[in-house]
C-alpha positions in Angstrom: 15.5 6.9 17.0 12.6 6.3 14.7 13.8 9.1 12.4 17.2 7.6 12.2 15.8 4.2 11.2 13.6 5.8 8.5 16.5 7.8 7.2 18.6 4.6 7.0 15.9 2.6 5.2 15.4 5.5 2.7 19.2 5.7 2.2 19.4 1.9 1.5 16.4 2.1 -1.0 17.9 5.1 -2.8 21.3 3.4 -3.0 19.7 0.2 -4.4 17.7 2.2 -6.9 20.9 3.9 -8.2 23.1 0.7 -8.2 20.7 -1.9 -9.7 20.9 -2.1 -13.5 17.6 -1.1 -15.1 16.1 -2.8 -18.1 14.6 0.4 -19.4 15.3 2.6 -22.4 18.9 3.4 -21.6 19.8 -0.3 -21.3 18.3 -0.9 -24.8 20.1 2.1 -26.3 23.4 0.6 -25.2 22.5 -2.7 -26.8 21.5 -1.1 -30.1 24.7 1.0 -30.2 26.7 -2.1 -29.6 25.0 -3.7 -32.6 26.8 -1.2 -34.8 23.5 0.5 -36.0 24.8 4.0 -35.6 23.7 5.4 -39.0 20.0 5.5 -38.1 17.7 5.9 -41.1 20.4 5.9 -43.7 19.5 2.5 -45.0 16.4 1.0 -46.6 15.4 -2.7 -46.7 13.3 -4.7 -49.0 10.5 -6.8 -47.5 12.4 -9.9 -48.7 15.5 -8.8 -46.8 13.5 -8.2 -43.6 11.9 -11.6 -44.0 15.4 -13.3 -43.6 15.5 -12.0 -40.0 12.7 -14.1 -38.6 14.0 -16.0 -35.5 14.7 -15.4 -31.9 18.5 -14.8 -32.4 17.9 -12.5 -35.4 14.6 -10.7 -35.2 13.6 -7.7 -37.3 10.1 -6.3 -37.5 8.3 -3.7 -39.6 6.1 -1.1 -38.0 4.5 1.6 -40.3 7.1 1.0 -43.0 10.0 1.4 -40.7 12.4 -1.5 -39.9 13.5 -2.4 -36.4 16.1 -4.9 -35.2 14.5 -6.1 -31.9 16.8 -9.1 -31.5 18.3 -7.7 -28.2 14.7 -7.2 -26.8 13.2 -10.6 -27.6 14.2 -12.2 -24.3 13.0 -9.2 -22.3 9.6 -8.8 -24.1 7.0 -8.9 -21.3 4.6 -10.7 -23.7 7.0 -13.6 -24.1 7.3 -15.1 -27.6 4.4 -13.0 -28.9 7.0 -10.7 -30.4 8.2 -13.6 -32.6 4.7 -14.1 -34.2 5.6 -11.5 -36.8 9.4 -11.8 -36.8 10.7 -10.8 -40.3 7.3 -9.4 -41.1 4.9 -6.5 -40.5 4.1 -6.1 -36.8 2.2 -2.8 -37.0 -1.2 -4.2 -35.9 0.2 -6.1 -33.0 2.4 -3.2 -31.9 -0.5 -0.8 -31.7 -2.7 -3.3 -29.9 -4.3 -2.6 -26.5 -1.7 -4.7 -24.6 1.0 -2.1 -25.0 1.6 0.8 -22.6 2.4 4.1 -24.2 6.0 3.8 -23.2 6.6 1.3 -26.0 6.1 4.1 -28.5 9.2 5.8 -27.1 11.2 2.6 -26.7 10.8 1.4 -30.2 12.9 4.2 -31.6 15.9 2.7 -29.9 15.7 -0.3 -32.3 15.1 1.6 -35.6 17.6 0.6 -38.3 16.0 1.9 -41.5 13.0 2.2 -43.7 11.1 -0.3 -45.8 11.6 0.0 -49.5 8.4 1.0 -51.3 
C-alpha cells in the first residue's frame, strides 16, 4: 500500500513538473523570437540609439559592447527594478556583479540583438 501511495505522489509531481510553464531559458527564447529579432548579430547600434530604450516597457542594455533587448525580462528580474538602473546604458559592471548566478551568462544570449558601434 505504501509503495502505491509513493508511486502516486511521484507521478503527480512528475506530471506537475511537465505541465507547469517554466520561466527559464526556453520561455525567454520564445519571447525574444516573438519580438522579431531573428537576425542575431547582423545589426550594430550607436550608444545614442541604445540610450533611447531606457524604460520598463522598452529596455536595452549594453554588456561588453553587445546590445541586448531585455524588455521581456524586466518584470521577471529577481533583483526587481535593479535592471532598470542602467537601462539604455552600459550594464557590464552590474551584470558581472556577485549577485548573479552563473546561469545568467547563458540566459543573456537569448536577448542579444546586435553590437555596439565603436
